[in-house]
VMD Tcl script that builds the backbone (N, CA, C; Angstrom):
set m [mol new atoms 555]
animate dup $m
set s [atomselect $m all]
$s set {name element resname resid chain x y z} {
  {N N MET 1 A 0.853 -1.182 0.000}
  {CA C MET 1 A 0.000 0.000 0.000}
  {C C MET 1 A 0.894 1.240 0.000}
  {N N PRO 2 A 0.656 2.171 -0.900}
  {CA C PRO 2 A 1.519 3.357 -0.976}
  {C C PRO 2 A 1.282 4.282 0.214}
  {N N ALA 3 A 2.321 4.975 0.639}
  {CA C ALA 3 A 2.220 5.938 1.736}
  {C C ALA 3 A 1.654 7.242 1.189}
  {N N ILE 4 A 0.524 7.646 1.723}
  {CA C ILE 4 A -0.141 8.854 1.226}
  {C C ILE 4 A 0.402 10.100 1.917}
  {N N LEU 5 A 0.664 10.026 3.204}
  {CA C LEU 5 A 1.076 11.208 3.950}
  {C C LEU 5 A 2.363 11.836 3.418}
  {N N PRO 6 A 3.421 11.053 3.035}
  {CA C PRO 6 A 4.646 11.717 2.574}
  {C C PRO 6 A 4.452 12.556 1.310}
  {N N VAL 7 A 3.526 12.197 0.426}
  {CA C VAL 7 A 3.346 12.954 -0.804}
  {C C VAL 7 A 2.389 14.122 -0.656}
  {N N MET 8 A 1.700 14.203 0.473}
  {CA C MET 8 A 0.780 15.323 0.707}
  {C C MET 8 A 1.582 16.551 1.108}
  {N N ASN 9 A 1.077 17.716 0.730}
  {CA C ASN 9 A 1.757 18.928 1.186}
  {C C ASN 9 A 1.547 19.085 2.687}
  {N N PRO 10 A 2.407 19.817 3.364}
  {CA C PRO 10 A 2.343 19.924 4.832}
  {C C PRO 10 A 1.012 20.473 5.348}
  {N N THR 11 A 0.386 21.402 4.644}
  {CA C THR 11 A -0.889 21.969 5.085}
  {C C THR 11 A -1.988 20.915 5.039}
  {N N ALA 12 A -2.052 20.155 3.960}
  {CA C ALA 12 A -3.059 19.101 3.833}
  {C C ALA 12 A -2.822 18.011 4.870}
  {N N ARG 13 A -1.557 17.654 5.107}
  {CA C ARG 13 A -1.216 16.630 6.097}
  {C C ARG 13 A -1.663 17.089 7.488}
  {N N HIS 14 A -1.406 18.373 7.819}
  {CA C HIS 14 A -1.815 18.933 9.113}
  {C C HIS 14 A -3.343 18.909 9.256}
  {N N PHE 15 A -4.059 19.320 8.191}
  {CA C PHE 15 A -5.519 19.320 8.214}
  {C C PHE 15 A -6.061 17.907 8.432}
  {N N LEU 16 A -5.509 16.918 7.739}
  {CA C LEU 16 A -5.947 15.534 7.883}
  {C C LEU 16 A -5.708 15.029 9.296}
  {N N LEU 17 A -4.535 15.349 9.852}
  {CA C LEU 17 A -4.207 14.916 11.204}
  {C C LEU 17 A -5.156 15.545 12.230}
  {N N VAL 18 A -5.408 16.837 12.117}
  {CA C VAL 18 A -6.316 17.532 13.038}
  {C C VAL 18 A -7.736 16.977 12.909}
  {N N SER 19 A -8.184 16.716 11.692}
  {CA C SER 19 A -9.525 16.167 11.474}
  {C C SER 19 A -9.666 14.803 12.122}
  {N N CYS 20 A -8.673 13.952 11.938}
  {CA C CYS 20 A -8.724 12.605 12.535}
  {C C CYS 20 A -8.735 12.682 14.049}
  {N N LEU 21 A -7.897 13.562 14.619}
  {CA C LEU 21 A -7.868 13.709 16.079}
  {C C LEU 21 A -9.198 14.233 16.610}
  {N N SER 22 A -9.830 15.165 15.904}
  {CA C SER 22 A -11.116 15.716 16.330}
  {C C SER 22 A -12.190 14.638 16.363}
  {N N VAL 23 A -12.227 13.811 15.336}
  {CA C VAL 23 A -13.211 12.724 15.293}
  {C C VAL 23 A -12.966 11.755 16.434}
  {N N CYS 24 A -11.700 11.396 16.668}
  {CA C CYS 24 A -11.377 10.456 17.747}
  {C C CYS 24 A -11.747 11.031 19.109}
  {N N MET 25 A -11.438 12.315 19.345}
  {CA C MET 25 A -11.747 12.939 20.634}
  {C C MET 25 A -13.252 13.012 20.850}
  {N N GLY 26 A -14.006 13.314 19.804}
  {CA C GLY 26 A -15.462 13.380 19.919}
  {C C GLY 26 A -16.049 12.041 20.308}
  {N N SER 27 A -15.560 10.966 19.714}
  {CA C SER 27 A -16.098 9.652 20.060}
  {C C SER 27 A -15.641 9.226 21.439}
  {N N LEU 28 A -14.462 9.670 21.894}
  {CA C LEU 28 A -14.019 9.352 23.246}
  {C C LEU 28 A -14.887 10.054 24.290}
  {N N GLN 29 A -15.306 11.290 23.994}
  {CA C GLN 29 A -16.159 12.018 24.930}
  {C C GLN 29 A -17.572 11.457 24.941}
  {N N ALA 30 A -18.068 10.991 23.815}
  {CA C ALA 30 A -19.431 10.477 23.731}
  {C C ALA 30 A -19.579 9.175 24.515}
  {N N GLN 31 A -18.544 8.363 24.557}
  {CA C GLN 31 A -18.634 7.075 25.248}
  {C C GLN 31 A -18.882 7.222 26.748}
  {N N PRO 32 A -18.112 8.046 27.476}
  {CA C PRO 32 A -18.413 8.205 28.908}
  {C C PRO 32 A -19.816 8.757 29.158}
  {N N GLU 33 A -20.291 9.680 28.285}
  {CA C GLU 33 A -21.643 10.210 28.452}
  {C C GLU 33 A -22.669 9.096 28.283}
  {N N ALA 34 A -22.498 8.258 27.269}
  {CA C ALA 34 A -23.424 7.149 27.041}
  {C C ALA 34 A -23.399 6.187 28.222}
  {N N ASP 35 A -22.210 5.915 28.756}
  {CA C ASP 35 A -22.103 5.037 29.928}
  {C C ASP 35 A -22.799 5.664 31.138}
  {N N SER 36 A -22.624 6.971 31.322}
  {CA C SER 36 A -23.277 7.667 32.436}
  {C C SER 36 A -24.788 7.623 32.302}
  {N N VAL 37 A -25.292 7.848 31.103}
  {CA C VAL 37 A -26.741 7.822 30.878}
  {C C VAL 37 A -27.281 6.423 31.160}
  {N N ARG 38 A -26.582 5.385 30.713}
  {CA C ARG 38 A -27.018 4.001 31.006}
  {C C ARG 38 A -27.041 3.745 32.510}
  {N N SER 39 A -26.027 4.217 33.208}
  {CA C SER 39 A -25.959 4.049 34.656}
  {C C SER 39 A -27.100 4.796 35.354}
  {N N ILE 40 A -27.398 6.000 34.889}
  {CA C ILE 40 A -28.495 6.788 35.464}
  {C C ILE 40 A -29.826 6.090 35.221}
  {N N ARG 41 A -30.033 5.605 34.007}
  {CA C ARG 41 A -31.288 4.898 33.709}
  {C C ARG 41 A -31.449 3.672 34.610}
  {N N ALA 42 A -30.374 2.945 34.850}
  {CA C ALA 42 A -30.434 1.765 35.721}
  {C C ALA 42 A -30.777 2.180 37.151}
  {N N ALA 43 A -30.193 3.278 37.626}
  {CA C ALA 43 A -30.482 3.757 38.984}
  {C C ALA 43 A -31.931 4.203 39.109}
  {N N VAL 44 A -32.448 4.902 38.100}
  {CA C VAL 44 A -33.846 5.354 38.099}
  {C C VAL 44 A -34.781 4.150 38.112}
  {N N ARG 45 A -34.480 3.165 37.279}
  {CA C ARG 45 A -35.296 1.944 37.223}
  {C C ARG 45 A -35.302 1.241 38.588}
  {N N ALA 46 A -34.145 1.171 39.237}
  {CA C ALA 46 A -34.045 0.516 40.551}
  {C C ALA 46 A -34.890 1.258 41.593}
  {N N ILE 47 A -34.849 2.585 41.568}
  {CA C ILE 47 A -35.663 3.370 42.507}
  {C C ILE 47 A -37.146 3.124 42.246}
  {N N ASP 48 A -37.545 3.164 40.978}
  {CA C ASP 48 A -38.959 2.967 40.639}
  {C C ASP 48 A -39.460 1.578 41.016}
  {N N GLN 49 A -38.590 0.584 41.007}
  {CA C GLN 49 A -39.000 -0.794 41.301}
  {C C GLN 49 A -38.867 -1.161 42.777}
  {N N ASP 50 A -38.280 -0.294 43.575}
  {CA C ASP 50 A -38.059 -0.587 44.995}
  {C C ASP 50 A -39.361 -0.401 45.778}
  {N N ARG 51 A -39.995 -1.490 46.155}
  {CA C ARG 51 A -41.277 -1.445 46.878}
  {C C ARG 51 A -41.094 -1.202 48.376}
  {N N SER 52 A -39.842 -1.190 48.843}
  {CA C SER 52 A -39.596 -0.980 50.270}
  {C C SER 52 A -39.477 0.499 50.633}
  {N N LEU 53 A -39.552 1.383 49.667}
  {CA C LEU 53 A -39.409 2.808 49.951}
  {C C LEU 53 A -40.585 3.316 50.772}
  {N N ARG 54 A -40.275 4.152 51.750}
  {CA C ARG 54 A -41.305 4.785 52.572}
  {C C ARG 54 A -41.746 6.054 51.861}
  {N N LYS 55 A -43.061 6.234 51.728}
  {CA C LYS 55 A -43.601 7.390 50.998}
  {C C LYS 55 A -44.199 8.400 51.977}
  {N N VAL 56 A -43.908 9.661 51.699}
  {CA C VAL 56 A -44.498 10.769 52.446}
  {C C VAL 56 A -45.230 11.627 51.420}
  {N N LYS 57 A -46.529 11.839 51.649}
  {CA C LYS 57 A -47.359 12.550 50.675}
  {C C LYS 57 A -47.922 13.826 51.291}
  {N N LEU 58 A -47.793 14.922 50.547}
  {CA C LEU 58 A -48.379 16.200 50.944}
  {C C LEU 58 A -49.353 16.630 49.853}
  {N N GLU 59 A -50.450 17.249 50.268}
  {CA C GLU 59 A -51.430 17.706 49.297}
  {C C GLU 59 A -51.699 19.188 49.467}
  {N N ASN 60 A -51.938 19.832 48.342}
  {CA C ASN 60 A -52.381 21.219 48.250}
  {C C ASN 60 A -51.606 22.178 49.146}
  {N N GLU 61 A -52.273 22.819 50.098}
  {CA C GLU 61 A -51.659 23.866 50.908}
  {C C GLU 61 A -50.527 23.371 51.792}
  {N N ALA 62 A -50.378 22.082 51.961}
  {CA C ALA 62 A -49.270 21.570 52.763}
  {C C ALA 62 A -47.923 21.855 52.089}
  {N N PHE 63 A -47.934 22.113 50.785}
  {CA C PHE 63 A -46.683 22.473 50.115}
  {C C PHE 63 A -46.852 23.589 49.089}
  {N N LEU 64 A -48.070 24.047 48.853}
  {CA C LEU 64 A -48.328 25.090 47.863}
  {C C LEU 64 A -48.904 26.329 48.521}
  {N N GLU 65 A -48.672 27.452 47.874}
  {CA C GLU 65 A -49.370 28.667 48.272}
  {C C GLU 65 A -50.807 28.510 47.784}
  {N N PRO 66 A -51.818 28.789 48.612}
  {CA C PRO 66 A -53.218 28.513 48.250}
  {C C PRO 66 A -53.676 29.120 46.933}
  {N N GLU 67 A -53.199 30.318 46.605}
  {CA C GLU 67 A -53.705 30.990 45.410}
  {C C GLU 67 A -52.964 30.602 44.127}
  {N N THR 68 A -51.974 29.733 44.197}
  {CA C THR 68 A -51.142 29.492 43.020}
  {C C THR 68 A -51.635 28.383 42.097}
  {N N ILE 69 A -52.406 27.437 42.591}
  {CA C ILE 69 A -52.781 26.275 41.799}
  {C C ILE 69 A -54.298 26.138 41.739}
  {N N ASP 70 A -54.833 26.035 40.507}
  {CA C ASP 70 A -56.276 25.926 40.318}
  {C C ASP 70 A -56.816 24.558 40.702}
  {N N GLY 71 A -56.149 23.500 40.256}
  {CA C GLY 71 A -56.668 22.147 40.428}
  {C C GLY 71 A -55.998 21.343 41.513}
  {N N GLY 72 A -55.292 22.002 42.410}
  {CA C GLY 72 A -54.647 21.297 43.500}
  {C C GLY 72 A -53.304 20.712 43.100}
  {N N GLY 73 A -52.709 20.025 44.038}
  {CA C GLY 73 A -51.401 19.441 43.788}
  {C C GLY 73 A -51.090 18.356 44.780}
  {N N GLU 74 A -50.064 17.600 44.456}
  {CA C GLU 74 A -49.633 16.511 45.331}
  {C C GLU 74 A -48.120 16.397 45.225}
  {N N LEU 75 A -47.470 16.280 46.367}
  {CA C LEU 75 A -46.025 16.134 46.444}
  {C C LEU 75 A -45.742 14.853 47.219}
  {N N THR 76 A -44.963 13.962 46.605}
  {CA C THR 76 A -44.659 12.681 47.242}
  {C C THR 76 A -43.154 12.497 47.298}
  {N N GLY 77 A -42.659 12.218 48.485}
  {CA C GLY 77 A -41.247 11.908 48.671}
  {C C GLY 77 A -41.091 10.428 48.942}
  {N N SER 78 A -40.112 9.806 48.300}
  {CA C SER 78 A -39.815 8.385 48.531}
  {C C SER 78 A -38.473 8.296 49.236}
  {N N PHE 79 A -38.476 7.607 50.379}
  {CA C PHE 79 A -37.293 7.549 51.233}
  {C C PHE 79 A -36.791 6.117 51.354}
  {N N HIS 80 A -35.481 5.980 51.270}
  {CA C HIS 80 A -34.802 4.708 51.563}
  {C C HIS 80 A -34.151 4.932 52.913}
  {N N GLY 81 A -34.786 4.416 53.974}
  {CA C GLY 81 A -34.361 4.781 55.317}
  {C C GLY 81 A -34.675 6.248 55.527}
  {N N ARG 82 A -33.655 7.032 55.872}
  {CA C ARG 82 A -33.832 8.485 56.045}
  {C C ARG 82 A -33.421 9.268 54.801}
  {N N LYS 83 A -32.943 8.559 53.779}
  {CA C LYS 83 A -32.419 9.206 52.582}
  {C C LYS 83 A -33.511 9.375 51.529}
  {N N LEU 84 A -33.721 10.622 51.100}
  {CA C LEU 84 A -34.691 10.921 50.048}
  {C C LEU 84 A -34.098 10.505 48.704}
  {N N VAL 85 A -34.807 9.635 47.968}
  {CA C VAL 85 A -34.296 9.159 46.678}
  {C C VAL 85 A -35.158 9.612 45.501}
  {N N LYS 86 A -36.385 10.074 45.796}
  {CA C LYS 86 A -37.257 10.497 44.701}
  {C C LYS 86 A -38.299 11.483 45.218}
  {N N ILE 87 A -38.587 12.486 44.399}
  {CA C ILE 87 A -39.682 13.420 44.660}
  {C C ILE 87 A -40.565 13.423 43.423}
  {N N GLU 88 A -41.867 13.286 43.634}
  {CA C GLU 88 A -42.833 13.379 42.547}
  {C C GLU 88 A -43.768 14.538 42.848}
  {N N CYS 89 A -43.992 15.370 41.845}
  {CA C CYS 89 A -44.868 16.523 42.003}
  {C C CYS 89 A -45.923 16.500 40.901}
  {N N TRP 90 A -47.182 16.619 41.309}
  {CA C TRP 90 A -48.320 16.666 40.389}
  {C C TRP 90 A -49.044 17.971 40.660}
  {N N LEU 91 A -49.233 18.792 39.600}
  {CA C LEU 91 A -49.915 20.075 39.752}
  {C C LEU 91 A -51.058 20.185 38.756}
  {N N GLY 92 A -52.249 20.478 39.263}
  {CA C GLY 92 A -53.411 20.712 38.411}
  {C C GLY 92 A -53.531 22.193 38.113}
  {N N LEU 93 A -53.173 22.569 36.929}
  {CA C LEU 93 A -53.195 23.978 36.529}
  {C C LEU 93 A -54.432 24.272 35.683}
  {N N SER 94 A -54.716 25.539 35.460}
  {CA C SER 94 A -55.919 25.906 34.707}
  {C C SER 94 A -55.886 25.393 33.268}
  {N N GLN 95 A -54.715 25.277 32.671}
  {CA C GLN 95 A -54.638 24.838 31.287}
  {C C GLN 95 A -54.200 23.388 31.116}
  {N N GLY 96 A -53.875 22.692 32.216}
  {CA C GLY 96 A -53.471 21.295 32.090}
  {C C GLY 96 A -52.846 20.752 33.361}
  {N N ILE 97 A -52.102 19.668 33.209}
  {CA C ILE 97 A -51.489 18.981 34.347}
  {C C ILE 97 A -49.988 18.909 34.129}
  {N N GLU 98 A -49.252 19.356 35.140}
  {CA C GLU 98 A -47.795 19.308 35.104}
  {C C GLU 98 A -47.316 18.246 36.082}
  {N N THR 99 A -46.397 17.391 35.630}
  {CA C THR 99 A -45.795 16.393 36.513}
  {C C THR 99 A -44.283 16.503 36.409}
  {N N LYS 100 A -43.621 16.316 37.547}
  {CA C LYS 100 A -42.156 16.284 37.592}
  {C C LYS 100 A -41.737 15.197 38.571}
  {N N SER 101 A -40.697 14.480 38.190}
  {CA C SER 101 A -40.092 13.469 39.065}
  {C C SER 101 A -38.608 13.765 39.153}
  {N N TYR 102 A -38.122 13.892 40.383}
  {CA C TYR 102 A -36.714 14.178 40.661}
  {C C TYR 102 A -36.111 12.927 41.307}
  {N N TYR 103 A -34.978 12.483 40.818}
  {CA C TYR 103 A -34.301 11.305 41.360}
  {C C TYR 103 A -32.942 11.725 41.912}
  {N N PHE 104 A -32.550 11.107 43.028}
  {CA C PHE 104 A -31.308 11.476 43.699}
  {C C PHE 104 A -30.438 10.243 43.946}
  {N N ARG 105 A -29.120 10.454 43.875}
  {CA C ARG 105 A -28.157 9.426 44.284}
  {C C ARG 105 A -27.177 10.123 45.212}
  {N N ASN 106 A -27.033 9.573 46.406}
  {CA C ASN 106 A -26.143 10.158 47.421}
  {C C ASN 106 A -26.458 11.631 47.675}
  {N N GLY 107 A -27.747 11.955 47.686}
  {CA C GLY 107 A -28.178 13.310 47.985}
  {C C GLY 107 A -28.051 14.300 46.837}
  {N N ARG 108 A -27.519 13.875 45.700}
  {CA C ARG 108 A -27.341 14.773 44.556}
  {C C ARG 108 A -28.347 14.448 43.469}
  {N N LEU 109 A -28.796 15.506 42.781}
  {CA C LEU 109 A -29.750 15.333 41.697}
  {C C LEU 109 A -29.133 14.481 40.597}
  {N N LEU 110 A -29.873 13.454 40.180}
  {CA C LEU 110 A -29.389 12.480 39.210}
  {C C LEU 110 A -30.157 12.578 37.890}
  {N N PHE 111 A -31.487 12.718 37.998}
  {CA C PHE 111 A -32.341 12.687 36.819}
  {C C PHE 111 A -33.633 13.420 37.129}
  {N N VAL 112 A -34.172 14.105 36.115}
  {CA C VAL 112 A -35.485 14.749 36.240}
  {C C VAL 112 A -36.293 14.403 34.997}
  {N N TYR 113 A -37.542 14.017 35.239}
  {CA C TYR 113 A -38.502 13.820 34.153}
  {C C TYR 113 A -39.629 14.813 34.386}
  {N N GLU 114 A -39.990 15.552 33.344}
  {CA C GLU 114 A -41.126 16.470 33.474}
  {C C GLU 114 A -42.002 16.362 32.239}
  {N N ALA 115 A -43.294 16.563 32.468}
  {CA C ALA 115 A -44.247 16.506 31.357}
  {C C ALA 115 A -45.369 17.501 31.633}
  {N N PHE 116 A -45.928 18.007 30.548}
  {CA C PHE 116 A -47.109 18.856 30.653}
  {C C PHE 116 A -48.140 18.335 29.668}
  {N N ARG 117 A -49.332 18.072 30.196}
  {CA C ARG 117 A -50.455 17.628 29.354}
  {C C ARG 117 A -51.518 18.718 29.419}
  {N N GLN 118 A -51.830 19.245 28.255}
  {CA C GLN 118 A -52.773 20.367 28.159}
  {C C GLN 118 A -54.183 19.855 27.904}
  {N N PHE 119 A -55.150 20.540 28.520}
  {CA C PHE 119 A -56.542 20.220 28.247}
  {C C PHE 119 A -56.843 20.531 26.791}
  {N N CYS 120 A -57.691 19.721 26.178}
  {CA C CYS 120 A -58.066 19.914 24.776}
  {C C CYS 120 A -59.241 20.890 24.691}
  {N N TYR 121 A -59.246 21.651 23.624}
  {CA C TYR 121 A -60.340 22.587 23.401}
  {C C TYR 121 A -61.322 21.963 22.418}
  {N N ASP 122 A -62.588 21.920 22.795}
  {CA C ASP 122 A -63.645 21.364 21.948}
  {C C ASP 122 A -64.237 22.519 21.142}
  {N N THR 123 A -63.879 22.571 19.857}
  {CA C THR 123 A -64.335 23.683 19.012}
  {C C THR 123 A -65.835 23.636 18.759}
  {N N ALA 124 A -66.429 22.438 18.723}
  {CA C ALA 124 A -67.875 22.326 18.492}
  {C C ALA 124 A -68.640 22.942 19.665}
  {N N ARG 125 A -68.189 22.692 20.873}
  {CA C ARG 125 A -68.845 23.238 22.070}
  {C C ARG 125 A -68.289 24.602 22.466}
  {N N GLU 126 A -67.155 24.981 21.854}
  {CA C GLU 126 A -66.455 26.217 22.208}
  {C C GLU 126 A -66.170 26.281 23.703}
  {N N ALA 127 A -65.590 25.150 24.187}
  {CA C ALA 127 A -65.262 25.058 25.611}
  {C C ALA 127 A -64.101 24.078 25.792}
  {N N TRP 128 A -63.424 24.229 26.909}
  {CA C TRP 128 A -62.342 23.300 27.233}
  {C C TRP 128 A -62.930 21.966 27.652}
  {N N ASP 129 A -62.313 20.897 27.193}
  {CA C ASP 129 A -62.713 19.545 27.582}
  {C C ASP 129 A -61.713 19.065 28.638}
  {N N TYR 130 A -62.129 19.114 29.895}
  {CA C TYR 130 A -61.239 18.780 31.003}
  {C C TYR 130 A -61.043 17.273 31.177}
  {N N ASN 131 A -61.691 16.487 30.339}
  {CA C ASN 131 A -61.515 15.032 30.384}
  {C C ASN 131 A -60.520 14.537 29.324}
  {N N ARG 132 A -60.150 15.405 28.404}
  {CA C ARG 132 A -59.193 15.025 27.353}
  {C C ARG 132 A -57.935 15.872 27.473}
  {N N LEU 133 A -56.793 15.186 27.433}
  {CA C LEU 133 A -55.497 15.861 27.545}
  {C C LEU 133 A -54.606 15.456 26.383}
  {N N THR 134 A -53.720 16.365 26.006}
  {CA C THR 134 A -52.709 16.040 25.011}
  {C C THR 134 A -51.351 16.504 25.544}
  {N N ARG 135 A -50.353 15.642 25.391}
  {CA C ARG 135 A -49.014 15.986 25.891}
  {C C ARG 135 A -48.396 17.038 24.974}
  {N N THR 136 A -48.060 18.180 25.559}
  {CA C THR 136 A -47.453 19.255 24.770}
  {C C THR 136 A -45.979 19.441 25.102}
  {N N PHE 137 A -45.526 18.814 26.186}
  {CA C PHE 137 A -44.116 18.923 26.556}
  {C C PHE 137 A -43.677 17.681 27.322}
  {N N GLU 138 A -42.442 17.270 27.044}
  {CA C GLU 138 A -41.830 16.171 27.786}
  {C C GLU 138 A -40.328 16.427 27.808}
  {N N GLY 139 A -39.728 16.320 28.984}
  {CA C GLY 139 A -38.288 16.545 29.106}
  {C C GLY 139 A -37.648 15.516 30.018}
  {N N ARG 140 A -36.460 15.074 29.616}
  {CA C ARG 140 A -35.649 14.159 30.430}
  {C C ARG 140 A -34.279 14.807 30.578}
  {N N TYR 141 A -33.817 14.926 31.816}
  {CA C TYR 141 A -32.561 15.619 32.098}
  {C C TYR 141 A -31.674 14.685 32.929}
  {N N TYR 142 A -30.456 14.465 32.445}
  {CA C TYR 142 A -29.499 13.565 33.095}
  {C C TYR 142 A -28.365 14.403 33.680}
  {N N PHE 143 A -28.032 14.151 34.958}
  {CA C PHE 143 A -27.017 14.941 35.645}
  {C C PHE 143 A -25.904 14.042 36.169}
  {N N ALA 144 A -24.665 14.519 36.036}
  {CA C ALA 144 A -23.506 13.815 36.586}
  {C C ALA 144 A -22.404 14.840 36.816}
  {N N GLY 145 A -21.707 14.697 37.911}
  {CA C GLY 145 A -20.587 15.598 38.188}
  {C C GLY 145 A -20.972 17.056 38.293}
  {N N GLY 146 A -22.179 17.334 38.725}
  {CA C GLY 146 A -22.608 18.714 38.901}
  {C C GLY 146 A -22.996 19.433 37.616}
  {N N THR 147 A -23.216 18.673 36.527}
  {CA C THR 147 A -23.642 19.293 35.281}
  {C C THR 147 A -24.735 18.457 34.622}
  {N N CYS 148 A -25.471 19.088 33.744}
  {CA C CYS 148 A -26.467 18.388 32.941}
  {C C CYS 148 A -25.724 17.792 31.750}
  {N N ILE 149 A -25.619 16.457 31.708}
  {CA C ILE 149 A -24.843 15.821 30.642}
  {C C ILE 149 A -25.678 15.519 29.408}
  {N N ARG 150 A -26.990 15.442 29.580}
  {CA C ARG 150 A -27.866 15.229 28.426}
  {C C ARG 150 A -29.266 15.692 28.777}
  {N N GLN 151 A -29.920 16.326 27.809}
  {CA C GLN 151 A -31.335 16.656 27.973}
  {C C GLN 151 A -32.056 16.316 26.687}
  {N N LEU 152 A -33.155 15.601 26.850}
  {CA C LEU 152 A -33.988 15.203 25.729}
  {C C LEU 152 A -35.334 15.891 25.923}
  {N N VAL 153 A -35.697 16.764 24.999}
  {CA C VAL 153 A -36.879 17.601 25.158}
  {C C VAL 153 A -37.722 17.514 23.894}
  {N N ARG 154 A -39.035 17.351 24.110}
  {CA C ARG 154 A -40.003 17.378 23.004}
  {C C ARG 154 A -41.112 18.347 23.360}
  {N N GLY 155 A -41.469 19.205 22.420}
  {CA C GLY 155 A -42.559 20.141 22.655}
  {C C GLY 155 A -42.063 21.457 23.204}
  {N N THR 156 A -43.016 22.267 23.647}
  {CA C THR 156 A -42.721 23.594 24.180}
  {C C THR 156 A -42.975 23.612 25.668}
  {N N ASN 157 A -41.989 24.082 26.401}
  {CA C ASN 157 A -42.065 24.147 27.855}
  {C C ASN 157 A -42.660 25.485 28.280}
  {N N ARG 158 A -43.536 25.444 29.273}
  {CA C ARG 158 A -44.109 26.685 29.812}
  {C C ARG 158 A -43.026 27.528 30.477}
  {N N HIS 159 A -41.926 26.881 30.888}
  {CA C HIS 159 A -40.865 27.555 31.643}
  {C C HIS 159 A -39.593 27.662 30.799}
  {N N GLU 160 A -39.711 28.063 29.538}
  {CA C GLU 160 A -38.545 28.125 28.651}
  {C C GLU 160 A -37.397 28.920 29.263}
  {N N GLU 161 A -37.710 30.021 29.948}
  {CA C GLU 161 A -36.653 30.865 30.496}
  {C C GLU 161 A -35.841 30.150 31.577}
  {N N GLU 162 A -36.416 29.160 32.252}
  {CA C GLU 162 A -35.700 28.421 33.289}
  {C C GLU 162 A -34.751 27.385 32.696}
  {N N SER 163 A -34.933 27.057 31.426}
  {CA C SER 163 A -34.198 25.957 30.828}
  {C C SER 163 A -32.751 26.293 30.496}
  {N N ALA 164 A -32.342 27.550 30.629}
  {CA C ALA 164 A -30.968 27.913 30.309}
  {C C ALA 164 A -29.990 27.160 31.211}
  {N N ASP 165 A -30.334 26.985 32.454}
  {CA C ASP 165 A -29.500 26.236 33.390}
  {C C ASP 165 A -30.394 25.242 34.131}
  {N N PRO 166 A -30.659 24.082 33.501}
  {CA C PRO 166 A -31.591 23.138 34.124}
  {C C PRO 166 A -31.121 22.637 35.480}
  {N N LEU 167 A -29.817 22.474 35.681}
  {CA C LEU 167 A -29.330 21.989 36.973}
  {C C LEU 167 A -29.727 22.953 38.083}
  {N N LYS 168 A -29.511 24.243 37.879}
  {CA C LYS 168 A -29.855 25.225 38.914}
  {C C LYS 168 A -31.359 25.271 39.150}
  {N N ALA 169 A -32.142 25.333 38.067}
  {CA C ALA 169 A -33.594 25.415 38.213}
  {C C ALA 169 A -34.138 24.194 38.948}
  {N N PHE 170 A -33.726 23.008 38.535}
  {CA C PHE 170 A -34.243 21.787 39.168}
  {C C PHE 170 A -33.695 21.592 40.573}
  {N N THR 171 A -32.447 21.962 40.805}
  {CA C THR 171 A -31.868 21.838 42.141}
  {C C THR 171 A -32.600 22.746 43.117}
  {N N ASP 172 A -32.893 23.981 42.682}
  {CA C ASP 172 A -33.627 24.913 43.540}
  {C C ASP 172 A -35.036 24.394 43.846}
  {N N GLN 173 A -35.739 23.900 42.806}
  {CA C GLN 173 A -37.080 23.364 43.016}
  {C C GLN 173 A -37.041 22.164 43.959}
  {N N ALA 174 A -36.110 21.263 43.715}
  {CA C ALA 174 A -36.003 20.053 44.527}
  {C C ALA 174 A -35.663 20.400 45.978}
  {N N ALA 175 A -34.814 21.401 46.190}
  {CA C ALA 175 A -34.458 21.804 47.556}
  {C C ALA 175 A -35.683 22.328 48.302}
  {N N ALA 176 A -36.509 23.118 47.621}
  {CA C ALA 176 A -37.729 23.630 48.256}
  {C C ALA 176 A -38.675 22.480 48.597}
  {N N TYR 177 A -38.834 21.550 47.678}
  {CA C TYR 177 A -39.710 20.396 47.933}
  {C C TYR 177 A -39.140 19.509 49.036}
  {N N ARG 178 A -37.835 19.304 49.041}
  {CA C ARG 178 A -37.177 18.485 50.071}
  {C C ARG 178 A -37.444 19.100 51.455}
  {N N HIS 179 A -37.349 20.421 51.529}
  {CA C HIS 179 A -37.596 21.138 52.788}
  {C C HIS 179 A -39.046 20.908 53.251}
  {N N ARG 180 A -39.991 20.984 52.321}
  {CA C ARG 180 A -41.398 20.758 52.670}
  {C C ARG 180 A -41.633 19.330 53.163}
  {N N LEU 181 A -40.997 18.376 52.498}
  {CA C LEU 181 A -41.184 16.960 52.873}
  {C C LEU 181 A -40.551 16.646 54.227}
  {N N ALA 182 A -39.503 17.388 54.597}
  {CA C ALA 182 A -38.814 17.136 55.851}
  {C C ALA 182 A -39.423 17.916 57.022}
  {N N ALA 183 A -40.214 18.958 56.728}
  {CA C ALA 183 A -40.800 19.795 57.779}
  {C C ALA 183 A -41.837 19.000 58.569}
  {N N PRO 184 A -41.930 19.261 59.869}
  {CA C PRO 184 A -42.945 18.574 60.665}
  {C C PRO 184 A -44.337 18.909 60.188}
  {N N ARG 185 A -45.199 17.884 60.176}
  {CA C ARG 185 A -46.566 18.078 59.700}
  {C C ARG 185 A -47.546 17.909 60.833}
}
mol reanalyze $m
mol bondsrecalc $m
mol representation Tube
mol addrep $m
């Protein structure tokens, strides 16, 4: 096989070398992220399947300001011993239902799933149909090492402005909910 690099001019040889290194580095970085996402998914699955978790449930004003939610809300904390491993939040809003699930490993945010299902509008009746919902937003956020390593989002989020730094937004929300779940009732 003939040697191609010696006959190439130095600029082309440099460009080829840099291109090859860039491709290799990109695939090296993608592998740890894929491994982290697989590990996070396994941890989330284990939490969801653990029937021994102790659940603490708060409703409406026990964790919400009375005037903020039209259809009520529910906050559920799942504990492994004294350690909080999952928070689930369900909010009934005037235009639909918002759900968020926060998962933790060693006290740190690991994964967040959020969805918004909007009430359907019945054009024939010219009224909202509160029995029919359509999913308008779904987001999955994976965290490792204090950063969001992957986010998968479909649809339009009501909180687009919060999405610039999902780790901060979700960490702040989770901290407030954690405080409510730990407060004496």
